[in-house]
Residue frames relative to the residue before (quaternion, step in Angstrom):
aa qw qx qy qz dx dy dz
M 1.0000 0.0000 0.0000 0.0000 0.00 0.00 0.00
I 0.6733 0.4941 -0.3061 0.4570 3.57 0.90 -0.89
D 0.5863 0.5737 -0.3736 0.4330 3.61 1.15 -0.55
I 0.6582 0.5000 -0.3114 0.4687 3.56 0.99 -0.81
V 0.6411 0.5213 -0.3259 0.4595 3.60 0.96 -0.80
I 0.6724 0.4857 -0.2996 0.4714 3.58 0.89 -0.91
S 0.6925 0.4736 -0.2974 0.4558 3.58 0.85 -0.87
M 0.6202 0.5196 -0.3537 0.4693 3.60 1.07 -0.60
G 0.6317 0.5133 -0.3278 0.4795 3.58 1.05 -0.69
L 0.6530 0.5099 -0.3092 0.4669 3.56 1.02 -0.78
V 0.6205 0.5250 -0.3455 0.4691 3.59 1.06 -0.70
G 0.6512 0.5077 -0.3165 0.4670 3.59 0.94 -0.81
A 0.6602 0.4935 -0.3027 0.4785 3.56 0.97 -0.86
M 0.6405 0.5308 -0.3260 0.4492 3.58 0.98 -0.81
L 0.6872 0.4722 -0.2898 0.4699 3.58 0.83 -0.94
S 0.6366 0.5179 -0.3283 0.4677 3.58 1.03 -0.72
M 0.6620 0.5018 -0.3058 0.4653 3.58 0.91 -0.88
L 0.6615 0.4963 -0.3150 0.4657 3.58 0.92 -0.83
G 0.6726 0.4963 -0.2993 0.4601 3.59 0.92 -0.87
M 0.6805 0.4670 -0.2904 0.4842 3.57 0.87 -0.93
G 0.6415 0.5404 -0.3256 0.4363 3.57 0.97 -0.82
L 0.6562 0.5026 -0.3123 0.4683 3.56 0.96 -0.84
L 0.6860 0.4847 -0.2926 0.4570 3.58 0.86 -0.91
I 0.6931 0.4689 -0.2858 0.4669 3.58 0.87 -0.92
A 0.6585 0.5066 -0.3210 0.4546 3.60 0.96 -0.80
Y 0.7003 0.4599 -0.2745 0.4719 3.60 1.05 -0.68
Y 0.8062 0.3096 -0.1370 0.4853 3.58 0.77 -1.05
G 0.5689 0.6466 -0.3758 0.3421 3.61 1.15 -0.34
S 0.5506 -0.5699 0.4808 0.3753 3.52 -1.31 0.25
S 0.7550 -0.4093 0.2425 0.4513 3.58 -1.24 0.06
K 0.6719 0.4870 -0.3099 0.4641 3.61 0.99 -0.73
T 0.7268 0.4364 -0.2595 0.4626 3.58 0.86 -0.88
R 0.5277 0.6234 -0.4278 0.3872 3.62 1.15 -0.29
N 0.6118 0.5468 -0.3530 0.4496 3.57 1.07 -0.67
V 0.6341 0.5078 -0.3255 0.4839 3.58 1.04 -0.73
G 0.6264 0.5396 -0.3300 0.4556 3.59 1.03 -0.76
F 0.6634 0.4821 -0.3037 0.4850 3.57 0.97 -0.82
L 0.6102 0.5356 -0.3453 0.4707 3.59 1.08 -0.66
F 0.6411 0.5092 -0.3201 0.4767 3.60 0.98 -0.83
L 0.6367 0.5216 -0.3310 0.4615 3.60 1.00 -0.77
V 0.6516 0.5091 -0.3153 0.4658 3.58 0.95 -0.85
I 0.6486 0.5018 -0.3183 0.4757 3.59 0.97 -0.82
G 0.6510 0.5184 -0.3134 0.4573 3.59 0.97 -0.82
V 0.6608 0.4865 -0.3051 0.4833 3.58 0.97 -0.82
A 0.6336 0.5189 -0.3339 0.4666 3.60 1.02 -0.74
L 0.6509 0.4946 -0.3178 0.4804 3.60 0.98 -0.78
A 0.6276 0.5269 -0.3377 0.4631 3.61 1.01 -0.76
Y 0.6515 0.5056 -0.3141 0.4704 3.59 0.95 -0.85
Y 0.6484 0.5156 -0.3136 0.4641 3.59 0.96 -0.86
L 0.6711 0.4947 -0.3054 0.4600 3.59 0.94 -0.82
V 0.6356 0.5174 -0.3382 0.4626 3.59 1.02 -0.70
E 0.7150 0.4575 -0.2549 0.4632 3.58 1.02 -0.75
M 0.4963 0.6540 -0.4384 0.3656 3.62 1.23 -0.12
D 0.5881 -0.5949 0.4183 0.3538 3.57 -1.18 0.52
T 0.7660 0.3194 -0.1717 0.5308 3.57 0.96 -0.85
S 0.2194 0.8500 -0.4659 0.1109 3.56 1.17 0.54
K 0.6624 0.5345 -0.3430 0.3973 3.63 0.85 -0.83
V 0.7103 0.4343 -0.2612 0.4886 3.56 0.77 -0.99
A 0.6836 0.4937 -0.2903 0.4523 3.56 0.87 -0.94
F 0.6486 0.5099 -0.3247 0.4624 3.59 0.96 -0.80
G 0.6550 0.5042 -0.3108 0.4692 3.59 0.96 -0.82
N 0.6683 0.4842 -0.2984 0.4795 3.57 0.95 -0.87
G 0.6458 0.5221 -0.3178 0.4575 3.57 0.99 -0.78
M 0.6472 0.5041 -0.3160 0.4766 3.57 0.97 -0.83
L 0.6457 0.5177 -0.3199 0.4612 3.58 0.96 -0.85
A 0.6691 0.4949 -0.3005 0.4660 3.57 0.91 -0.88
F 0.6722 0.4948 -0.3026 0.4602 3.60 0.91 -0.86
V 0.6816 0.4715 -0.2893 0.4790 3.59 0.85 -0.95
G 0.6414 0.5207 -0.3242 0.4608 3.59 1.00 -0.78
G 0.6477 0.5086 -0.3126 0.4734 3.56 1.01 -0.78
M 0.6534 0.5064 -0.3120 0.4683 3.58 0.97 -0.81
I 0.6619 0.4925 -0.3075 0.4741 3.59 0.91 -0.86
G 0.6484 0.5123 -0.3157 0.4662 3.59 0.96 -0.81
G 0.6516 0.5097 -0.3120 0.4672 3.58 1.00 -0.79
I 0.6548 0.5048 -0.3105 0.4690 3.58 0.97 -0.83
I 0.6505 0.5001 -0.3179 0.4751 3.59 0.94 -0.82
G 0.6427 0.5254 -0.3202 0.4564 3.59 0.99 -0.80
I 0.6553 0.4967 -0.3132 0.4751 3.58 0.96 -0.81
I 0.6457 0.5156 -0.3247 0.4602 3.60 0.95 -0.82
V 0.6579 0.4949 -0.3103 0.4753 3.61 0.91 -0.87
F 0.6406 0.5199 -0.3194 0.4662 3.60 0.98 -0.82
L 0.6793 0.4831 -0.2972 0.4657 3.59 0.89 -0.87
I 0.6326 0.5159 -0.3341 0.4712 3.59 1.01 -0.73
A 0.6501 0.5114 -0.3177 0.4636 3.59 0.99 -0.82
I 0.6642 0.4902 -0.3109 0.4711 3.59 0.97 -0.77
I 0.6687 0.5096 -0.3099 0.4440 3.58 0.90 -0.88
K 0.7110 0.4575 -0.2694 0.4611 3.60 0.93 -0.84
S 0.6765 0.4914 -0.3229 0.4434 3.64 1.07 -0.36
């Protein structure tokens, strides 16, 4: 059970690092681009580690589901909040 929890956390961290790394490396200034590339390297290293884990298939799928579900829930919450503010 603890393996699934750890791997789901690693999947979330990996996706966050890859997303932040891409955005910072593309839109950042010259100093922050290096940090963006560092985030990309960390994200790729986490992805490699997750692929090499024994429980990678189930844990990776569960981690992706949890991350995507959290993102969708956050987006829906923001939309509902904005609609409530606009209508009041």
